[in-house]
N, CA, C and O of each residue as an XYZ file, in Angstrom:
476
protein
N      48.590     20.047     10.663
C      48.449     20.185      9.544
C      47.602     19.157      9.105
O      47.945     17.993      9.308
N      46.483     19.427      8.499
C      44.723     18.069      8.599
C      45.068     17.913      7.081
O      45.573     18.549      6.155
N      44.453     16.588      7.387
C      44.286     15.669      6.137
C      43.562     16.023      5.296
O      42.546     16.487      5.812
N      43.531     16.063      3.979
C      42.798     16.393      3.095
C      41.478     15.511      3.201
O      41.568     14.427      2.625
N      40.353     15.761      3.791
C      39.378     15.145      3.805
C      38.004     15.229      2.416
O      37.620     16.252      1.848
N      37.513     13.784      2.185
C      36.486     14.163      1.192
C      35.663     15.195      1.320
O      35.656     15.613      2.478
N      34.853     15.867      0.480
C      34.056     16.981      0.841
C      32.528     15.898      0.653
O      32.239     15.142     -0.275
N      31.804     16.192      1.876
C      30.572     15.775      2.028
C      29.681     16.266      1.414
O      29.601     17.494      1.432
N      28.603     15.410      0.580
C      27.709     16.122      0.188
C      26.338     15.726      0.678
O      26.203     14.743      1.407
N      25.058     16.656      0.197
C      24.336     15.992      1.453
C      23.652     15.499      0.945
O      23.510     16.046     -0.148
N      22.622     14.137      1.130
C      21.885     13.689      0.811
C      20.533     14.102      0.955
O      20.046     14.730      1.894
N      19.887     13.614     -0.244
C      18.489     14.136     -0.377
C      17.843     13.193      0.144
O      18.195     12.078     -0.242
N      16.818     13.238      1.065
C      15.976     12.277      1.662
C      14.868     12.251      1.067
O      14.556     13.335      0.575
N      14.013     11.261      0.895
C      12.538     11.576      0.697
C      12.404     12.187      1.364
O      13.022     12.496      2.383
N      10.787     12.764      0.513
C       9.755     14.017      1.117
C       9.191     12.770      2.219
O       8.937     11.596      1.947
N       9.085     13.571      3.723
C       8.336     13.128      4.557
C       6.892     12.597      4.316
O       6.239     13.630      4.166
N       6.222     11.761      4.223
C       4.928     11.297      3.632
C       4.125     12.057      4.659
O       4.535     11.804      5.792
N       3.178     12.852      4.636
C       1.790     13.707      5.067
C       0.619     12.910      5.478
O       0.056     12.957      4.384
N      -0.088     12.297      6.124
C      -1.074     11.803      6.742
C      -2.138     12.430      5.803
O      -1.903     13.630      5.668
N      -3.164     12.045      5.149
C      -4.464     12.129      4.692
C      -5.216     12.656      5.758
O      -5.804     13.729      5.627
N      -5.257     11.959      6.869
C      -6.325     12.646      7.795
C      -5.901     12.475      9.301
O      -5.447     11.412      9.726
N      -6.045     13.365      9.918
C      -5.460     13.182     11.380
C      -6.899     12.989     12.498
O      -7.898     13.684     12.317
N      -6.840     12.156     13.423
C      -8.134     12.133     14.026
C      -7.249     12.223     15.591
O      -6.303     11.582     16.049
N      -8.326     13.673     16.253
C      -7.371     13.937     17.351
C      -8.667     13.392     18.814
O      -9.721     13.988     19.037
N      -8.345     12.607     19.307
C      -8.990     11.794     20.416
C      -8.398     12.396     21.410
O      -7.274     12.767     21.748
N     -10.312     12.380     22.071
C     -10.213     12.917     23.578
C      -9.805     12.177     24.536
O     -10.443     11.143     24.733
N      -8.553     12.501     25.466
C      -8.339     11.408     26.658
C      -8.153     12.544     27.932
O      -7.129     12.688     28.600
N      -9.534     13.367     28.089
C      -9.572     13.946     29.039
C     -10.206     12.836     30.624
O     -10.616     11.688     30.452
N     -10.164     13.287     31.575
C     -10.704     12.588     32.575
C     -12.261     11.902     32.459
O     -12.652     10.836     32.935
N     -12.798     12.631     31.871
C     -14.403     12.366     31.246
C     -14.002     11.571     30.476
O     -13.839     10.469     30.999
N     -13.727     11.629     29.305
C     -13.454     11.048     28.125
C     -13.094      9.833     28.605
O     -13.885      8.939     28.306
N     -11.986      9.453     29.371
C     -11.556      8.441     29.900
C     -12.621      7.291     30.642
O     -12.910      6.120     30.395
N     -12.967      8.128     31.512
C     -14.379      7.751     32.617
C     -14.986      7.017     31.272
O     -15.104      5.795     31.182
N     -15.363      7.981     30.210
C     -16.492      6.957     29.109
C     -15.759      5.646     28.439
O     -16.390      4.613     28.215
N     -14.567      5.774     28.186
C     -14.280      4.442     27.647
C     -13.010      5.016     26.572
O     -12.543      4.164     25.815
N     -12.533      6.212     26.503
C     -11.469      6.921     25.605
C     -10.353      5.658     25.170
O     -10.270      5.041     24.108
N      -9.676      5.558     26.221
C      -8.823      4.283     25.862
C      -8.993      3.148     25.243
O      -8.232      2.552     24.481
N     -10.380      2.799     25.740
C     -10.519      1.097     24.675
C     -10.772      2.186     23.407
O      -9.755      1.980     22.744
N     -11.266      2.858     22.937
C     -11.483      3.491     21.326
C     -10.258      3.964     21.172
O      -9.933      4.325     20.041
N      -9.334      4.064     22.237
C      -8.048      4.612     21.435
C      -6.905      3.380     20.974
O      -6.056      3.232     20.095
N      -7.322      2.788     21.869
C      -6.518      1.012     21.727
C      -7.119      0.494     20.611
O      -6.407     -0.132     19.825
N      -8.400      0.643     20.360
C      -9.231     -0.098     19.130
C      -8.309      0.585     17.647
O      -7.598      0.124     16.754
N      -8.800      1.837     18.030
C      -8.087      2.602     17.073
C      -6.896      2.258     16.810
O      -6.773      1.474     15.869
N      -6.060      2.560     17.288
C      -4.598      2.060     16.759
C      -4.568      0.731     16.363
O      -4.104      0.512     15.244
N      -4.990     -0.283     17.084
C      -5.216     -1.759     16.329
C      -5.950     -1.626     14.914
O      -5.747     -2.378     13.961
N      -6.610     -0.823     14.928
C      -7.508     -1.057     13.337
C      -6.317     -0.773     11.871
O      -5.771     -1.367     10.941
N      -6.461      0.755     12.604
C      -5.194      1.239     11.439
C      -4.347      0.219     11.439
O      -4.516     -0.537     10.482
N      -3.482     -0.077     12.182
C      -2.037     -0.853     12.058
C      -2.485     -2.551     11.393
O      -1.658     -3.398     11.057
N      -3.584     -2.666     11.354
C      -4.168     -3.921     10.774
C      -4.553     -3.606      9.513
O      -4.327     -4.533      8.736
N      -5.061     -2.626      8.997
C      -5.737     -1.540      7.993
C      -4.315     -1.164      7.292
O      -4.415     -0.550      6.230
N      -3.189     -1.417      7.693
C      -1.833     -0.709      6.705
C      -2.102      0.746      6.692
O      -1.770      1.474      5.756
N      -2.756      1.175      7.833
C      -3.090      2.883      7.863
C      -2.462      3.957      8.643
O      -2.631      5.176      8.660
N      -1.531      2.996      9.414
C      -0.493      4.207      9.923
C      -0.001      5.371      9.512
O       0.016      6.438     10.127
N       0.570      5.022      7.994
C       1.126      6.049      7.666
C      -0.232      7.430      6.946
O      -0.031      8.643      7.020
N      -1.082      7.001      6.524
C      -2.269      7.725      5.810
C      -3.396      8.128      6.630
O      -4.334      8.748      6.128
N      -3.358      7.750      8.117
C      -3.909      8.277      9.369
C      -3.421      8.039     10.799
O      -3.214      7.136     11.610
N      -3.340      9.656     10.608
C      -2.347      9.563     12.448
C      -3.317      9.958     13.301
O      -4.087     10.911     13.181
N      -3.215      9.021     14.327
C      -3.890      9.089     15.571
C      -3.592      9.706     16.267
O      -2.653      9.165     16.852
N      -3.902     11.115     16.871
C      -3.345     11.747     18.179
C      -3.833     12.273     19.385
O      -4.421     13.354     19.432
N      -3.629     11.594     20.321
C      -4.725     11.526     21.466
C      -4.128     13.205     22.101
O      -3.031     13.717     22.326
N      -5.394     13.567     22.189
C      -5.005     14.736     22.874
C      -5.687     15.283     24.034
O      -6.916     15.224     23.993
N      -5.088     15.860     25.171
C      -6.103     16.083     26.248
C      -7.030     16.378     26.340
O      -7.577     15.552     27.070
N      -7.716     17.124     26.052
C      -9.368     17.540     25.584
C      -9.796     18.205     24.622
O      -9.119     19.085     24.088
N     -10.770     17.945     24.320
C     -11.522     18.712     22.890
C     -12.100     19.890     23.475
O     -12.179     20.913     22.795
N     -12.671     19.848     25.110
C     -13.033     21.088     25.399
C     -14.825     21.136     25.205
O     -15.546     22.134     25.221
N     -15.252     19.543     25.004
C     -16.717     19.142     24.960
C     -16.772     18.141     25.722
O     -17.027     17.037     25.241
N     -16.530     18.316     27.166
C     -16.544     17.159     28.342
C     -18.391     16.504     28.488
O     -19.328     17.296     28.389
N     -18.513     15.675     28.619
C     -19.668     15.019     28.816
C     -20.499     14.397     27.722
O     -21.603     13.864     27.839
N     -19.849     14.542     26.758
C     -19.987     13.907     25.189
C     -19.565     13.263     24.921
O     -19.816     12.957     23.756
N     -18.355     12.263     25.777
C     -17.414     11.788     25.148
C     -17.526     10.302     24.890
O     -18.634      9.788     25.049
N     -16.622      9.641     24.555
C     -15.386      9.686     24.131
C     -15.474     10.651     22.729
O     -16.496     10.509     22.058
N     -14.509     11.572     22.281
C     -14.684     12.941     21.158
C     -13.994     12.315     20.236
O     -13.438     11.217     20.279
N     -14.079     13.196     19.289
C     -12.812     12.744     18.337
C     -13.166     13.879     16.939
O     -14.186     13.946     16.253
N     -11.873     14.701     16.864
C     -12.422     15.021     15.658
C     -11.373     15.163     14.291
O     -10.316     15.775     14.451
N     -11.608     14.746     13.337
C     -11.038     14.291     11.851
C     -10.798     15.586     11.344
O     -11.494     16.583     11.540
N      -9.424     15.469     10.461
C      -8.936     16.824     10.227
C      -8.418     15.698      8.918
O      -7.933     14.586      9.126
N      -8.704     16.417      7.336
C      -8.896     17.957      7.253
C     -10.537     17.881      7.038
O     -11.096     18.922      6.692
N     -11.251     16.798      7.212
C     -12.589     17.134      7.394
C     -13.585     18.156      8.374
O     -14.640     18.728      8.100
N     -12.782     18.119      9.610
C     -13.443     18.755     10.369
C     -14.528     18.044     10.755
O     -15.500     18.777     10.935
N     -14.739     16.858     10.956
C     -15.694     16.143     11.228
C     -15.778     15.874     12.549
O     -14.747     15.323     12.936
N     -16.768     16.072     13.600
C     -16.758     16.020     15.158
C     -17.546     14.651     15.339
O     -18.669     14.416     14.891
N     -16.785     13.837     16.041
C     -17.851     12.508     16.543
C     -17.965     12.600     18.244
O     -17.025     12.961     18.952
N     -19.109     12.260     18.676
C     -19.157     11.818     19.916
C     -19.477     11.049     20.629
O     -19.969     10.437     19.681
N     -19.806     10.120     21.860
C     -19.508      9.126     22.163
C     -19.339      7.993     21.652
O     -20.054      6.992     21.631
N     -17.871      8.320     21.044
C     -17.753      6.637     20.751
C     -17.344      5.660     21.434
O     -16.524      5.797     22.342
N     -17.942      4.355     21.038
C     -17.356      3.240     21.490
C     -16.261      2.608     21.100
O     -15.468      3.228     20.391
N     -16.018      1.415     21.432
C     -14.697      0.417     21.226
C     -15.508     -0.173     19.405
O     -15.143     -0.117     18.230
N     -16.349     -0.532     19.926
C     -17.574     -1.415     18.521
C     -18.096     -0.308     16.962
O     -18.480     -0.595     15.829
N     -17.800      1.224     17.819
C     -17.806      1.798     16.090
C     -16.840      2.050     15.362
O     -16.854      2.530     14.229
N     -15.714      1.641     16.177
C     -14.268      1.759     15.108
C     -14.299      1.147     14.121
O     -14.538      1.910     13.185
N     -14.176      0.078     13.790
C     -14.430     -0.858     12.722
C     -14.820      0.328     11.330
O     -14.027      0.821     10.527
N     -16.305      0.521     11.436
C     -17.121      1.156     11.040
C     -16.638      2.684     10.752
O     -16.985      3.309      9.750
N     -16.159      2.973     11.326
C     -15.441      4.827     11.658
C     -14.062      4.349     11.096
O     -13.879      5.147     10.177
N     -13.045      3.553     11.118
C     -11.775      3.441     10.091
C     -12.246      2.821      8.737
O     -11.792      3.454      7.784
N     -13.001      1.799      8.399
C     -13.988      1.573      6.687
C     -14.458      2.677      6.207
O     -14.119      2.838      5.034
N     -15.205      3.638      6.703
C     -16.793      3.970      6.593
C     -15.972      5.520      6.289
O     -16.124      6.168      5.253
N     -15.273      5.836      7.202
C     -14.893      7.478      6.970
C     -13.573      7.297      6.430
O     -13.374      7.486      5.230
N     -12.462      6.874      7.375
C     -11.113      6.827      7.374
C     -10.353      6.416      6.015
O      -9.291      6.841      5.558
N     -11.225      5.472      5.531
C     -11.282      4.991      4.281
C     -11.660      5.433      3.014
O     -10.995      5.644      2.000
N     -13.206      5.566      3.331
C     -14.019      5.811      2.396
C     -14.276      7.581      2.404
O     -14.473      8.239      1.383
N     -14.233      7.987      3.421
C     -14.186      9.470      3.342
C     -16.050      9.702      3.773
O     -16.601     10.782      3.564
N     -16.568      8.866      4.193
C     -18.078      9.189      4.511
C     -18.308      8.647      5.649
O     -18.299      7.487      6.059
N     -18.698     10.549      6.507
C     -18.887      9.974      7.874
C     -19.891      9.379      8.149
O     -20.968      9.283      7.562
N     -19.205      8.625      9.847
C     -20.059      7.476     10.601
C     -21.255      8.424     10.903
O     -20.930      9.112     11.871
N     -22.375      8.710     10.520
C     -23.470      9.033     10.644
C     -24.180      9.421     12.228
O     -24.588     10.481     12.703
N     -24.089      7.802     12.842
C     -24.777      7.885     13.673
C     -23.709      8.261     15.254
O     -23.898      8.108     16.461
N     -22.580      8.805     14.408
C     -21.906      9.242     15.955
C     -21.537     10.475     15.622
O     -20.394     10.843     15.895
N     -22.348     11.245     15.038
C     -21.588     13.003     14.438
C     -22.091     13.081     15.652
O     -22.946     12.424     16.246
N     -21.185     14.319     16.035
C     -21.478     15.691     16.641
C     -22.862     16.868     16.798
O     -22.845     18.096     16.707
N     -23.702     16.173     16.994
C     -24.958     17.504     16.802
C     -24.558     18.999     16.887
O     -24.898     19.964     16.203
N     -23.491     18.842     18.245
C     -23.509     20.924     18.571
C     -22.957     21.193     17.069
O     -23.397     22.093     16.354
N     -21.840     20.206     16.656
C     -20.751     20.707     15.400
C     -21.576     20.184     13.414
O     -21.096     20.309     12.287
N     -22.850     19.654     13.886
C     -23.343     19.149     12.501
C     -24.840     18.941     12.453
O     -25.491     18.233     11.685
N     -25.174     19.588     13.280
C     -26.888     19.913     13.260
C     -27.393     18.622     14.042
O     -26.669     18.034     14.845
N     -28.997     18.137     13.673
C     -29.521     17.353     14.415
C     -29.090     15.973     13.991
O     -29.634     15.046     14.593
N     -28.209     15.675     13.062
C     -28.156     14.282     12.494
C     -27.283     13.301     13.698
O     -27.228     12.071     13.720
N     -26.737     14.123     14.514
C     -25.477     13.368     15.175
C     -25.907     13.131     16.815
O     -26.963     13.404     17.385
N     -24.823     12.595     17.265
C     -24.975     12.194     18.938
C     -24.935     13.819     19.758
O     -25.077     14.937     19.261
N     -24.772     13.555     20.677
C     -24.687     14.921     21.619
C     -25.241     15.846     21.988
O     -24.685     16.635     22.753
């Protein structure tokens, strides 16, 4: 004989917050040799310090297939490509693009954005 158990009602969970932007950062051998780990570490730290970890998702990826131009990053939903990123670029990248919505002109990847960029 089974005891009468109270019926469990499903609890509504708050909706999962969706990031406003995703930063795909290449971590291939080519980009690592050019400093991708330093860029990744600096970016992770800057996002945390500015309280952006929920608004901006940093996603290290195996390869963005643009070897020789790195460290490379691709920011969505903007579809903005960056080439030759350095650790020193991170504060401006976070402030100007990830917070302010204005791409960091000096590091735009010219194969994707024309002559105004790097690479």
